[in-house]
SEPA-685135 format. One record per residue (C-alpha): residue number from 1; chain; z, y, x. Coordinates in steps of 0.1 Angstrom, whole numbers. Last residue first. Example, Ala and Ser with C-alpha at 12.3 -4.5 7.8 and 13.67 -1.06 7.14 Angstrom:
2
SITE num cadena    pz    py    px
SITE   2      A    71   -11   137
SITE   1      A    78   -45   123
//
This chain:
613
SITE num cadena    pz    py    px
SITE 613      A   756   945  1049
SITE 612      A   789   935  1032
SITE 611      A   820   955  1042
SITE 610      A   856   942  1047
SITE 609      A   890   958  1048
SITE 608      A   921   945  1064
SITE 607      A   955   962  1061
SITE 606      A   986   974  1079
SITE 605      A   972  1010  1078
SITE 604      A   985  1015  1113
SITE 603      A   963   987  1127
SITE 602      A   934   987  1101
SITE 601      A   917   954  1107
SITE 600      A   879   954  1099
SITE 599      A   859   923  1089
SITE 598      A   821   931  1087
SITE 597      A   803   905  1066
SITE 596      A   766   894  1066
SITE 595      A   779   858  1060
SITE 594      A   760   842  1089
SITE 593      A   766   873  1110
SITE 592      A   804   873  1108
SITE 591      A   809   908  1124
SITE 590      A   844   912  1138
SITE 589      A   865   944  1140
SITE 588      A   889   958  1166
SITE 587      A   905   989  1149
SITE 586      A   892  1012  1122
SITE 585      A   922  1032  1108
SITE 584      A   922  1036  1070
SITE 583      A   930  1073  1062
SITE 582      A   914  1070  1028
SITE 581      A   897  1104  1035
SITE 580      A   887  1094  1070
SITE 579      A   872  1061  1059
SITE 578      A   836  1065  1070
SITE 577      A   813  1035  1073
SITE 576      A   776  1034  1084
SITE 575      A   775  1063  1109
SITE 574      A   744  1061  1131
SITE 573      A   748  1063  1168
SITE 572      A   716  1071  1186
SITE 571      A   697  1049  1210
SITE 570      A   663  1054  1194
SITE 569      A   664  1018  1181
SITE 568      A   696  1026  1162
SITE 567      A   732  1021  1174
SITE 566      A   755  1012  1145
SITE 565      A   787  1032  1138
SITE 564      A   820  1024  1121
SITE 563      A   843  1054  1115
SITE 562      A   879  1060  1107
SITE 561      A   902  1074  1134
SITE 560      A   897  1043  1155
SITE 559      A   861  1049  1162
SITE 558      A   843  1016  1156
SITE 557      A   813   999  1172
SITE 556      A   781   981  1163
SITE 555      A   753   973  1187
SITE 554      A   722   953  1176
SITE 553      A   711   929  1202
SITE 552      A   697   901  1180
SITE 551      A   728   880  1184
SITE 550      A   750   909  1174
SITE 549      A   767   932  1199
SITE 548      A   803   939  1189
SITE 547      A   827   968  1196
SITE 546      A   860   977  1180
SITE 545      A   882  1005  1194
SITE 544      A   861  1035  1206
SITE 543      A   886  1063  1206
SITE 542      A   866  1095  1199
SITE 541      A   883  1125  1215
SITE 540      A   850  1144  1219
SITE 539      A   821  1134  1195
SITE 538      A   801  1104  1207
SITE 537      A   776  1098  1235
SITE 536      A   752  1069  1236
SITE 535      A   742  1038  1257
SITE 534      A   754  1052  1290
SITE 533      A   746  1032  1321
SITE 532      A   767  1014  1347
SITE 531      A   756   993  1376
SITE 530      A   776   963  1387
SITE 529      A   744   946  1399
SITE 528      A   747   911  1384
SITE 527      A   770   923  1356
SITE 526      A   748   951  1343
SITE 525      A   774   974  1328
SITE 524      A   769   991  1294
SITE 523      A   785  1022  1282
SITE 522      A   795  1038  1249
SITE 521      A   808  1073  1256
SITE 520      A   837  1094  1245
SITE 519      A   847  1106  1279
SITE 518      A   881  1090  1280
SITE 517      A   872  1067  1252
SITE 516      A   849  1046  1274
SITE 515      A   838  1019  1249
SITE 514      A   825   989  1268
SITE 513      A   793   968  1268
SITE 512      A   792   941  1295
SITE 511      A   757   930  1302
SITE 510      A   740   897  1311
SITE 509      A   728   889  1276
SITE 508      A   757   902  1256
SITE 507      A   794   906  1264
SITE 506      A   818   928  1244
SITE 505      A   845   955  1251
SITE 504      A   865   979  1230
SITE 503      A   890   999  1251
SITE 502      A   881  1016  1284
SITE 501      A   902  1047  1292
SITE 500      A   877  1063  1315
SITE 499      A   855  1039  1333
SITE 498      A   825  1056  1350
SITE 497      A   845  1059  1382
SITE 496      A   878  1041  1378
SITE 495      A   882  1004  1383
SITE 494      A   859   974  1380
SITE 493      A   865   936  1385
SITE 492      A   902   937  1391
SITE 491      A   911   901  1396
SITE 490      A   924   871  1376
SITE 489      A   920   835  1387
SITE 488      A   923   810  1358
SITE 487      A   889   796  1368
SITE 486      A   873   830  1363
SITE 485      A   893   860  1350
SITE 484      A   877   894  1353
SITE 483      A   898   926  1348
SITE 482      A   883   959  1337
SITE 481      A   902   990  1348
SITE 480      A   911  1025  1337
SITE 479      A   948  1016  1340
SITE 478      A   960  1025  1305
SITE 477      A   930  1011  1287
SITE 476      A   929   979  1306
SITE 475      A   898   961  1294
SITE 474      A   896   923  1298
SITE 473      A   866   903  1309
SITE 472      A   869   865  1307
SITE 471      A   844   841  1323
SITE 470      A   836   811  1300
SITE 469      A   801   805  1312
SITE 468      A   784   822  1283
SITE 467      A   805   854  1287
SITE 466      A   839   860  1272
SITE 465      A   852   893  1258
SITE 464      A   887   908  1257
SITE 463      A   904   940  1245
SITE 462      A   936   958  1254
SITE 461      A   955   954  1286
SITE 460      A   978   984  1288
SITE 459      A   991   991  1323
SITE 458      A   977   962  1344
SITE 457      A   989   958  1380
SITE 456      A   988   920  1380
SITE 455      A   970   905  1349
SITE 454      A   991   874  1342
SITE 453      A   974   843  1327
SITE 452      A   994   824  1301
SITE 451      A   987   788  1291
SITE 450      A   988   764  1262
SITE 449      A  1003   787  1235
SITE 448      A  1005   763  1206
SITE 447      A   988   775  1174
SITE 446      A   981   739  1164
SITE 445      A   944   740  1156
SITE 444      A   930   770  1176
SITE 443      A   951   760  1207
SITE 442      A   961   792  1223
SITE 441      A   953   808  1257
SITE 440      A   974   839  1262
SITE 439      A   960   866  1285
SITE 438      A   981   894  1300
SITE 437      A  1018   902  1296
SITE 436      A  1015   931  1271
SITE 435      A   993   910  1249
SITE 434      A   957   897  1250
SITE 433      A   948   867  1229
SITE 432      A   923   840  1238
SITE 431      A   918   813  1211
SITE 430      A   905   780  1224
SITE 429      A   880   758  1206
SITE 428      A   855   762  1235
SITE 427      A   856   800  1235
SITE 426      A   873   823  1210
SITE 425      A   881   860  1214
SITE 424      A   911   883  1205
SITE 423      A   922   918  1215
SITE 422      A   957   932  1207
SITE 421      A   989   913  1208
SITE 420      A  1023   932  1206
SITE 419      A  1042   907  1228
SITE 418      A  1033   871  1219
SITE 417      A  1058   843  1210
SITE 416      A  1044   831  1177
SITE 415      A  1011   816  1165
SITE 414      A  1009   812  1127
SITE 413      A  1026   846  1122
SITE 412      A  1014   847  1085
SITE 411      A   997   816  1073
SITE 410      A   967   814  1050
SITE 409      A   965   850  1040
SITE 408      A   937   852  1014
SITE 407      A   906   874  1019
SITE 406      A   877   851  1011
SITE 405      A   870   843  1048
SITE 404      A   906   829  1049
SITE 403      A   932   845  1070
SITE 402      A   954   831  1098
SITE 401      A   980   854  1115
SITE 400      A   986   856  1152
SITE 399      A  1018   869  1167
SITE 398      A  1040   899  1176
SITE 397      A  1076   907  1185
SITE 396      A  1091   877  1166
SITE 395      A  1096   897  1134
SITE 394      A  1061   911  1136
SITE 393      A  1042   940  1151
SITE 392      A  1008   938  1166
SITE 391      A   998   909  1143
SITE 390      A   965   897  1159
SITE 389      A   941   884  1133
SITE 388      A   925   850  1132
SITE 387      A   897   844  1106
SITE 386      A   887   810  1092
SITE 385      A   856   789  1089
SITE 384      A   873   761  1109
SITE 383      A   845   756  1134
SITE 382      A   832   792  1130
SITE 381      A   865   807  1141
SITE 380      A   861   845  1134
SITE 379      A   880   871  1154
SITE 378      A   902   899  1143
SITE 377      A   920   927  1162
SITE 376      A   948   952  1157
SITE 375      A   965   938  1125
SITE 374      A   998   956  1116
SITE 373      A  1020   926  1107
SITE 372      A   996   913  1080
SITE 371      A  1017   913  1048
SITE 370      A   999   942  1033
SITE 369      A   967   956  1019
SITE 368      A   942   927  1021
SITE 367      A   907   938  1011
SITE 366      A   875   922   998
SITE 365      A   841   937  1001
SITE 364      A   828   973  1001
SITE 363      A   790   980  1003
SITE 362      A   766   987  1031
SITE 361      A   728   988  1025
SITE 360      A   726  1026  1025
SITE 359      A   755  1041  1044
SITE 358      A   790  1040  1031
SITE 357      A   815  1069  1029
SITE 356      A   848  1059  1014
SITE 355      A   865  1079   986
SITE 354      A   901  1070   976
SITE 353      A   918  1102   987
SITE 352      A   893  1123   968
SITE 351      A   893  1156   986
SITE 350      A   908  1191   983
SITE 349      A   905  1223  1003
SITE 348      A   925  1255  1004
SITE 347      A   926  1290  1019
SITE 346      A   946  1321  1029
SITE 345      A   952  1330  1065
SITE 344      A   985  1338  1084
SITE 343      A  1004  1356  1056
SITE 342      A  1022  1350  1023
SITE 341      A   995  1333  1002
SITE 340      A   995  1316   968
SITE 339      A   970  1291   953
SITE 338      A   969  1283   916
SITE 337      A   947  1253   913
SITE 336      A   928  1240   883
SITE 335      A   911  1207   876
SITE 334      A   893  1204   843
SITE 333      A   883  1169   833
SITE 332      A   850  1158   818
SITE 331      A   846  1122   806
SITE 330      A   872  1095   804
SITE 329      A   906  1109   810
SITE 328      A   919  1114   845
SITE 327      A   956  1110   853
SITE 326      A   955  1128   887
SITE 325      A   977  1114   914
SITE 324      A   986  1142   939
SITE 323      A   988  1141   976
SITE 322      A  1002  1166  1001
SITE 321      A   999  1170  1039
SITE 320      A   961  1173  1041
SITE 319      A   962  1202  1065
SITE 318      A   967  1240  1067
SITE 317      A   993  1252  1093
SITE 316      A  1026  1264  1078
SITE 315      A  1042  1268  1112
SITE 314      A  1071  1244  1107
SITE 313      A  1098  1250  1133
SITE 312      A  1126  1257  1109
SITE 311      A  1116  1228  1086
SITE 310      A  1094  1224  1056
SITE 309      A  1091  1260  1045
SITE 308      A  1092  1275  1081
SITE 307      A  1058  1292  1074
SITE 306      A  1043  1282  1041
SITE 305      A  1032  1248  1028
SITE 304      A  1048  1250   994
SITE 303      A  1046  1228   964
SITE 302      A  1040  1226   926
SITE 301      A  1028  1195   908
SITE 300      A  1013  1183   876
SITE 299      A  1009  1214   854
SITE 298      A   989  1206   822
SITE 297      A   958  1226   812
SITE 296      A   933  1197   816
SITE 295      A   948  1190   850
SITE 294      A   969  1217   867
SITE 293      A   980  1219   903
SITE 292      A  1004  1246   916
SITE 291      A  1000  1257   952
SITE 290      A  1017  1278   979
SITE 289      A  1007  1288  1015
SITE 288      A   981  1279  1026
SITE 287      A   964  1248  1014
SITE 286      A   954  1212  1021
SITE 285      A   954  1188   992
SITE 284      A   947  1150   989
SITE 283      A   936  1133   957
SITE 282      A   947  1099   943
SITE 281      A   932  1086   910
SITE 280      A   949  1074   878
SITE 279      A   922  1062   854
SITE 278      A   906  1066   820
SITE 277      A   869  1057   825
SITE 276      A   836  1070   839
SITE 275      A   853  1101   852
SITE 274      A   838  1135   856
SITE 273      A   858  1160   876
SITE 272      A   855  1198   869
SITE 271      A   864  1227   891
SITE 270      A   889  1256   891
SITE 269      A   905  1281   915
SITE 268      A   931  1306   905
SITE 267      A   944  1333   929
SITE 266      A   977  1345   941
SITE 265      A   991  1372   964
SITE 264      A  1022  1377   985
SITE 263      A  1031  1412   995
SITE 262      A  1021  1437  1022
SITE 261      A   988  1420  1028
SITE 260      A   973  1435   996
SITE 259      A   944  1412   988
SITE 258      A   907  1412   998
SITE 257      A   886  1383   987
SITE 256      A   860  1360  1003
SITE 255      A   871  1358  1039
SITE 254      A   908  1354  1033
SITE 253      A   900  1330  1005
SITE 252      A   884  1305  1029
SITE 251      A   875  1276  1006
SITE 250      A   876  1248  1031
SITE 249      A   854  1217  1024
SITE 248      A   847  1208  1060
SITE 247      A   812  1224  1059
SITE 246      A   827  1257  1044
SITE 245      A   828  1264  1007
SITE 244      A   818  1297   990
SITE 243      A   834  1302   956
SITE 242      A   814  1309   924
SITE 241      A   830  1338   905
SITE 240      A   853  1337   875
SITE 239      A   868  1362   851
SITE 238      A   901  1354   834
SITE 237      A   903  1368   798
SITE 236      A   916  1335   783
SITE 235      A   946  1333   806
SITE 234      A   951  1312   837
SITE 233      A   977  1284   839
SITE 232      A  1014  1291   842
SITE 231      A  1038  1276   868
SITE 230      A  1036  1303   895
SITE 229      A  1036  1331   870
SITE 228      A  1018  1360   887
SITE 227      A  1021  1398   880
SITE 226      A  1048  1405   905
SITE 225      A  1028  1387   933
SITE 224      A   995  1405   929
SITE 223      A   967  1385   914
SITE 222      A   934  1379   933
SITE 221      A   903  1377   911
SITE 220      A   894  1343   899
SITE 219      A   877  1314   918
SITE 218      A   851  1289   909
SITE 217      A   848  1257   929
SITE 216      A   820  1231   935
SITE 215      A   827  1215   969
SITE 214      A   853  1188   963
SITE 213      A   853  1166   995
SITE 212      A   850  1129   986
SITE 211      A   839  1116  1020
SITE 210      A   851  1135  1051
SITE 209      A   826  1153  1072
SITE 208      A   802  1137  1097
SITE 207      A   814  1133  1132
SITE 206      A   805  1160  1157
SITE 205      A   786  1162  1190
SITE 204      A   796  1188  1215
SITE 203      A   776  1219  1223
SITE 202      A   773  1220  1260
SITE 201      A   800  1233  1282
SITE 200      A   799  1266  1303
SITE 199      A   800  1256  1339
SITE 198      A   791  1289  1353
SITE 197      A   805  1319  1333
SITE 196      A   780  1337  1311
SITE 195      A   766  1371  1322
SITE 194      A   766  1400  1298
SITE 193      A   795  1415  1317
SITE 192      A   830  1426  1308
SITE 191      A   860  1443  1324
SITE 190      A   898  1447  1319
SITE 189      A   920  1451  1350
SITE 188      A   954  1454  1333
SITE 187      A   971  1443  1301
SITE 186      A  1009  1440  1294
SITE 185      A  1030  1416  1273
SITE 184      A  1065  1419  1258
SITE 183      A  1063  1457  1264
SITE 182      A  1067  1466  1227
SITE 181      A  1033  1476  1216
SITE 180      A  1025  1442  1202
SITE 179      A   992  1427  1215
SITE 178      A   955  1433  1213
SITE 177      A   927  1441  1236
SITE 176      A   894  1451  1222
SITE 175      A   856  1444  1222
SITE 174      A   832  1456  1196
SITE 173      A   804  1437  1178
SITE 172      A   775  1414  1179
SITE 171      A   773  1383  1157
SITE 170      A   764  1346  1162
SITE 169      A   788  1327  1138
SITE 168      A   819  1342  1123
SITE 167      A   839  1310  1126
SITE 166      A   833  1304  1163
SITE 165      A   826  1267  1167
SITE 164      A   829  1248  1200
SITE 163      A   860  1267  1214
SITE 162      A   866  1252  1248
SITE 161      A   899  1259  1265
SITE 160      A   905  1258  1303
SITE 159      A   937  1259  1323
SITE 158      A   934  1265  1361
SITE 157      A   960  1248  1383
SITE 156      A   974  1275  1405
SITE 155      A   967  1299  1376
SITE 154      A   933  1312  1365
SITE 153      A   933  1310  1327
SITE 152      A   898  1299  1318
SITE 151      A   882  1303  1283
SITE 150      A   850  1290  1269
SITE 149      A   835  1303  1236
SITE 148      A   809  1290  1212
SITE 147      A   787  1304  1184
SITE 146      A   761  1320  1206
SITE 145      A   777  1321  1241
SITE 144      A   810  1338  1247
SITE 143      A   828  1336  1281
SITE 142      A   865  1344  1283
SITE 141      A   881  1349  1317
SITE 140      A   918  1353  1322
SITE 139      A   938  1365  1353
SITE 138      A   976  1362  1353
SITE 137      A  1000  1389  1366
SITE 136      A  1035  1377  1370
SITE 135      A  1066  1379  1348
SITE 134      A  1063  1345  1331
SITE 133      A  1039  1318  1341
SITE 132      A  1019  1303  1312
SITE 131      A  1018  1265  1310
SITE 130      A   993  1257  1283
SITE 129      A   990  1237  1251
SITE 128      A   959  1242  1229
SITE 127      A   950  1257  1196
SITE 126      A   918  1263  1176
SITE 125      A   890  1243  1194
SITE 124      A   908  1210  1189
SITE 123      A   938  1216  1166
SITE 122      A   944  1249  1147
SITE 121      A   925  1275  1128
SITE 120      A   936  1279  1091
SITE 119      A   972  1290  1099
SITE 118      A   957  1314  1126
SITE 117      A   937  1333  1100
SITE 116      A   943  1368  1113
SITE 115      A   938  1394  1086
SITE 114      A   919  1426  1096
SITE 113      A   893  1422  1068
SITE 112      A   887  1387  1082
SITE 111      A   899  1376  1116
SITE 110      A   889  1343  1131
SITE 109      A   914  1324  1153
SITE 108      A   917  1310  1188
SITE 107      A   953  1304  1199
SITE 106      A   966  1292  1233
SITE 105      A  1004  1283  1234
SITE 104      A   997  1262  1203
SITE 103      A  1004  1226  1211
SITE 102      A  1039  1232  1225
SITE 101      A  1048  1213  1257
SITE 100      A  1031  1232  1285
SITE  99      A  1059  1256  1289
SITE  98      A  1040  1285  1274
SITE  97      A  1055  1286  1239
SITE  96      A  1072  1320  1243
SITE  95      A  1041  1332  1261
SITE  94      A  1020  1328  1228
SITE  93      A   985  1335  1239
SITE  92      A   956  1353  1222
SITE  91      A   920  1348  1213
SITE  90      A   904  1367  1184
SITE  89      A   870  1368  1166
SITE  88      A   864  1397  1143
SITE  87      A   861  1410  1107
SITE  86      A   875  1445  1107
SITE  85      A   850  1458  1080
SITE  84      A   831  1476  1108
SITE  83      A   827  1444  1128
SITE  82      A   846  1430  1158
SITE  81      A   826  1408  1181
SITE  80      A   856  1404  1204
SITE  79      A   894  1408  1201
SITE  78      A   915  1399  1232
SITE  77      A   949  1386  1240
SITE  76      A   986  1391  1233
SITE  75      A  1010  1375  1208
SITE  74      A  1046  1378  1219
SITE  73      A  1080  1361  1218
SITE  72      A  1097  1360  1252
SITE  71      A  1081  1353  1286
SITE  70      A  1079  1389  1298
SITE  69      A  1042  1386  1299
SITE  68      A  1017  1401  1324
SITE  67      A   980  1398  1315
SITE  66      A   949  1404  1336
SITE  65      A   915  1407  1319
SITE  64      A   880  1394  1319
SITE  63      A   853  1394  1292
SITE  62      A   822  1373  1297
SITE  61      A   788  1375  1279
SITE  60      A   771  1370  1246
SITE  59      A   774  1393  1216
SITE  58      A   791  1426  1226
SITE  57      A   780  1460  1214
SITE  56      A   802  1485  1233
SITE  55      A   802  1521  1222
SITE  54      A   840  1524  1217
SITE  53      A   866  1501  1231
SITE  52      A   893  1489  1206
SITE  51      A   929  1493  1216
SITE  50      A   961  1475  1205
SITE  49      A   994  1475  1224
SITE  48      A  1008  1472  1259
SITE  47      A   989  1489  1288
SITE  46      A   994  1487  1325
SITE  45      A   993  1508  1357
SITE  44      A  1000  1484  1384
SITE  43      A  1028  1481  1410
SITE  42      A  1046  1452  1394
SITE  41      A  1043  1469  1360
SITE  40      A  1038  1506  1358
SITE  39      A  1040  1518  1322
SITE  38      A  1019  1526  1292
SITE  37      A  1025  1523  1255
SITE  36      A  1002  1515  1226
SITE  35      A   993  1517  1190
SITE  34      A   959  1521  1172
SITE  33      A   941  1532  1204
SITE  32      A   905  1538  1195
SITE  31      A   887  1537  1228
SITE  30      A   866  1556  1253
SITE  29      A   874  1592  1246
SITE  28      A   910  1587  1237
SITE  27      A   914  1567  1269
SITE  26      A   913  1531  1279
SITE  25      A   889  1523  1307
SITE  24      A   866  1494  1311
SITE  23      A   848  1482  1342
SITE  22      A   813  1469  1335
SITE  21      A   798  1439  1352
SITE  20      A   760  1441  1352
SITE  19      A   757  1438  1390
SITE  18      A   766  1402  1385
SITE  17      A   784  1379  1409
SITE  16      A   812  1374  1383
SITE  15      A   836  1398  1400
SITE  14      A   873  1391  1402
SITE  13      A   898  1419  1396
SITE  12      A   880  1445  1376
SITE  11      A   894  1480  1372
SITE  10      A   914  1493  1342
SITE   9      A   919  1530  1342
SITE   8      A   947  1542  1319
SITE   7      A   945  1575  1301
SITE   6      A   966  1589  1272
SITE   5      A   990  1561  1265
SITE   4      A  1021  1569  1245
SITE   3      A  1049  1575  1270
SITE   2      A  1076  1550  1277
SITE   1      A  1111  1561  1269
//
């Protein structure tokens, strides 16, 4: 039987070139050991369990440690900036998911009142895949700077994770190591320094929040499980307090109330919706772990989002996975939620699923909501006053559909014989359509494919633009290339370097403008010199799909997940359309300048939306 730990000296492994690095030791004098065992692992004295170091006030700096994991189920890492009420920041690994395939081998989570909120913290900056070697010592470094953190796991191919927003903000607090005291993971060589690791990333840009988020909530006191009726609305004696709402609309109940973690708990939340008329409106819910929805005292739905509730591998992560249609009456409506929690972080958020964010001077126009064959790109034919859209998926494998400028489908699959077509452009009464084989030249009157130009070596040719002389430029998103076609001769014009997953592309006044989705930048290339500059940067993981420069030099572009931007005179991207809540995907749009109309295909939405400006 392994002995309870009495003293374990932990020396540093790799210095940070700083005389301020402090080696830490676990002992009854130096730490509070809540649970722990000691043993010799691969020739080292090692610790398995939970210990908080005394007399350390950590705000910014770097924590280092070595970890050895058996490879089975475990949750081992570090706690930092811990407060007296047991609020803290936490990073840990899941070695049993460390094959590089699972999205949550690395986990950052805030801790409130000792409760880890991992079900609320996931995705970019919360979780990340990693390949974690089993049964060998691995060195970790975690740098913390203001409200950000940067982690490096030093294996043969180092794995890094950037946490751009620590939930507790800029606090000072204690440092600890945390894992189950069962020998599934061991710690050694713990140290810390006030120095920040070299290469710490800058604060990334962020998109604006979703339209239609409900922010005005009141909450009740928590209710223990055996006193709650999951299908009954609150009683007349219920007391209410105003809830705090995060920027993204989350009501973090773990942070705001204390419940008994040994059994499920419940809480009521209510708000009011004013409606101009009687209507049925779609709302989206995100919650952990259970919910019942009441409108004007009447229950409408009950559902669960708890651990393993939807399938054996379901983690119960919070997200907009559920929708409810609210039958609103004219005037004031009371919306009430009964939210239950088992473990893993307690919270909810709700948004209007029909809300679109529009900047001043922008308003919605006509829509087509089906029958388009998943439109990826649109282009306006001024000669015929019609719109062509590429149907990415159709019965014939892909084609071109004709649409009127008033929003009527003229002819579905008008031009056939294409393979999943994407970008479109028109020059000298010819329609140029990109598909998986290269460039198709189509007669704009008959729909006949007149010629096909192969792009040798291309991986995923995507968008096209044509200069004043009829030279074609085609982005190859999969190959990090731009092809040029002149006189029916195709060649690689630019490859690699500043090009990182190029997608949207447009020609204007001697420059090629291109969306470089790999580094989330809008770039312009001076054709005569082949020099590349950055127009503006975007939030990470932005896929720049549509791109158009108007006759007067104004730059518009779309981010596929649901944004249209316009570049202002200061070179900054200003959001003019936001469809995150409606989940309309913004693909390769067209601006019809004479009509002051933006025509946007929604590829996976199988729809077209328009905006007047």
